[in-house]
C-alpha positions as CSV (number, residue, x, y, z in Angstrom):
1,M,-60.9,-98.7,-24.3
2,A,-61.2,-100.2,-20.9
3,T,-64.5,-101.8,-19.7
4,P,-66.0,-99.7,-17.0
5,P,-66.4,-101.4,-13.6
6,L,-70.1,-102.1,-13.9
7,P,-71.7,-105.5,-13.0
8,P,-72.1,-107.8,-16.0
9,G,-75.5,-107.2,-17.6
10,F,-76.0,-103.9,-15.8
11,D,-79.0,-102.4,-17.5
12,F,-79.7,-98.6,-17.3
13,T,-83.3,-99.3,-18.5
14,D,-84.2,-101.8,-15.8
15,P,-87.5,-100.5,-14.4
16,D,-86.7,-102.1,-11.0
17,L,-83.4,-100.2,-10.8
18,N,-85.1,-96.9,-11.8
19,C,-87.8,-97.4,-9.2
20,E,-85.2,-98.1,-6.5
21,R,-82.8,-95.4,-7.4
22,L,-81.2,-93.4,-10.3
23,P,-77.9,-94.9,-11.5
24,V,-76.1,-91.7,-10.8
25,E,-72.8,-93.3,-9.7
26,E,-72.7,-95.6,-12.7
27,L,-73.3,-92.8,-15.2
28,A,-70.6,-90.7,-13.5
29,E,-68.2,-93.6,-13.9
30,L,-69.0,-93.9,-17.6
31,R,-68.7,-90.2,-18.1
32,R,-65.2,-90.4,-16.6
33,S,-64.0,-93.7,-18.2
34,E,-66.1,-94.5,-21.3
35,P,-68.4,-91.6,-22.2
36,I,-69.9,-93.5,-25.2
37,W,-70.4,-97.2,-24.2
38,W,-72.1,-100.2,-25.7
39,N,-74.2,-101.8,-23.0
40,E,-74.4,-105.4,-24.0
41,Q,-77.7,-107.2,-23.3
42,P,-79.0,-110.6,-24.2
43,I,-80.4,-110.9,-27.7
44,G,-84.2,-110.3,-27.5
45,H,-83.9,-108.4,-24.3
46,G,-86.4,-105.5,-24.1
47,G,-87.9,-106.5,-27.4
48,F,-84.8,-106.0,-29.6
49,D,-82.5,-108.4,-31.4
50,D,-79.4,-106.3,-31.5
51,G,-77.7,-107.4,-28.2
52,G,-77.7,-104.1,-26.4
53,Y,-77.7,-100.3,-26.8
54,W,-75.4,-97.4,-26.7
55,V,-75.2,-95.3,-23.5
56,V,-74.1,-91.7,-24.3
57,T,-73.2,-89.8,-21.1
58,K,-71.8,-86.4,-22.1
59,H,-74.0,-83.5,-23.1
60,R,-71.8,-82.5,-26.0
61,D,-71.9,-86.0,-27.4
62,V,-75.7,-86.2,-27.1
63,K,-76.0,-82.7,-28.7
64,E,-73.8,-83.8,-31.6
65,I,-75.6,-87.1,-32.1
66,S,-78.9,-85.3,-32.0
67,K,-77.8,-83.2,-35.0
68,R,-76.8,-86.2,-37.1
69,S,-80.0,-88.0,-38.1
70,D,-78.1,-89.0,-41.3
71,V,-76.0,-91.3,-39.1
72,F,-77.9,-91.8,-35.9
73,S,-81.6,-92.7,-35.5
74,S,-84.0,-92.5,-32.6
75,Q,-86.8,-93.8,-34.8
76,E,-85.1,-97.0,-35.9
77,K,-85.2,-98.7,-32.4
78,T,-86.6,-95.7,-30.5
79,A,-85.0,-93.8,-27.6
80,L,-86.8,-96.1,-25.2
81,P,-84.5,-99.2,-25.2
82,R,-86.7,-101.6,-23.3
83,Y,-90.1,-103.0,-23.8
84,P,-91.9,-105.7,-21.8
85,A,-91.0,-109.3,-22.7
86,G,-93.2,-110.6,-25.5
87,S,-93.7,-107.2,-27.1
88,T,-94.3,-107.5,-30.8
89,G,-92.5,-105.6,-33.6
90,E,-95.7,-103.7,-34.2
91,Q,-95.9,-102.6,-30.6
92,I,-92.3,-101.5,-30.6
93,E,-92.8,-99.6,-33.9
94,T,-95.6,-97.6,-32.3
95,G,-92.9,-96.0,-30.2
96,S,-91.7,-94.2,-33.3
97,L,-94.8,-92.1,-33.2
98,V,-93.6,-90.2,-30.1
99,L,-91.8,-87.0,-31.0
100,L,-88.7,-88.0,-29.0
101,N,-88.4,-91.0,-31.2
102,M,-88.7,-89.3,-34.6
103,D,-85.9,-88.4,-37.0
104,A,-85.7,-85.4,-39.3
105,P,-87.5,-84.2,-41.3
106,R,-90.6,-85.4,-39.6
107,H,-89.3,-84.5,-36.1
108,T,-88.2,-81.0,-37.3
109,H,-91.6,-80.3,-38.9
110,L,-93.6,-81.3,-35.8
111,R,-91.2,-79.6,-33.4
112,K,-91.7,-76.3,-35.3
113,I,-95.5,-76.6,-35.0
114,I,-95.3,-77.5,-31.3
115,S,-92.7,-75.0,-30.3
116,R,-95.0,-72.1,-31.1
117,G,-96.9,-73.0,-28.0
118,F,-93.8,-72.7,-25.8
119,T,-92.5,-69.3,-26.6
120,P,-91.9,-67.0,-23.5
121,R,-95.1,-65.1,-24.4
122,A,-97.2,-68.2,-24.8
123,V,-95.8,-69.6,-21.5
124,D,-96.6,-66.3,-19.7
125,R,-100.2,-66.6,-20.8
126,L,-100.4,-70.0,-19.1
127,R,-98.9,-68.8,-15.8
128,D,-102.1,-67.7,-14.2
129,D,-104.0,-70.8,-15.2
130,L,-101.3,-73.1,-14.0
131,N,-101.0,-71.2,-10.6
132,E,-104.8,-71.6,-10.2
133,R,-104.6,-75.3,-11.1
134,A,-101.7,-75.9,-8.7
135,Q,-103.6,-74.2,-5.8
136,N,-106.7,-76.2,-6.5
137,I,-104.7,-79.5,-6.6
138,A,-102.9,-78.6,-3.4
139,K,-106.2,-77.7,-1.6
140,A,-107.9,-80.9,-2.8
141,A,-105.0,-83.0,-1.5
142,A,-104.9,-81.2,1.8
143,S,-108.7,-81.6,2.3
144,A,-108.4,-85.3,1.6
145,G,-106.3,-85.5,4.8
146,S,-104.0,-88.3,3.6
147,G,-103.2,-90.1,0.4
148,D,-100.6,-90.7,-2.3
149,F,-98.7,-87.4,-3.0
150,V,-97.5,-88.6,-6.4
151,E,-100.9,-89.6,-7.5
152,Q,-102.8,-86.7,-6.0
153,V,-100.4,-83.8,-6.6
154,S,-97.2,-84.3,-8.6
155,C,-98.8,-86.2,-11.4
156,E,-101.9,-84.1,-11.6
157,L,-100.5,-80.7,-12.5
158,P,-98.4,-81.9,-15.5
159,L,-101.4,-83.9,-16.7
160,Q,-103.7,-80.8,-16.4
161,A,-101.1,-78.5,-17.9
162,I,-100.7,-80.7,-21.0
163,A,-104.4,-81.3,-21.3
164,G,-105.0,-77.6,-21.0
165,L,-102.8,-76.7,-23.9
166,P,-105.3,-77.8,-26.6
167,G,-108.1,-76.6,-24.4
168,V,-109.2,-79.8,-22.6
169,P,-110.7,-78.7,-19.2
């Protein structure tokens, strides 16, 4: 297959790129020309010694890969393909404790437990609490007069919502 017209060493996991913009155009080009593409990176880059990572750009492919933990693994090198320079193997291995980075059967077992809290009925029970939290967050930000929207508002509700699930006030 042809190499997509991306700059050499282009890295979808580059934190600077993702702070500046989302690589929408590059992903669209890959979806068109090379939907499953090996993104070559220098050995040791991001804490790994495998020389890169696979970029999977089509939903149907991601869905199929997600069902095949006998062939594909999120746990082996985790779904987070970049760690800070100097990260140890132990630090990288800690990433496998995140649900997103687990393989079956462990992932399946935990997902079944967690998903009970996200049924339509369970989510409806959260609605009033989340509305009240959202109003309180917005009022607090407005009364401050100025500030950082991300810090004061957009990060706060998800944090409170997640903390509220197990009953943390």
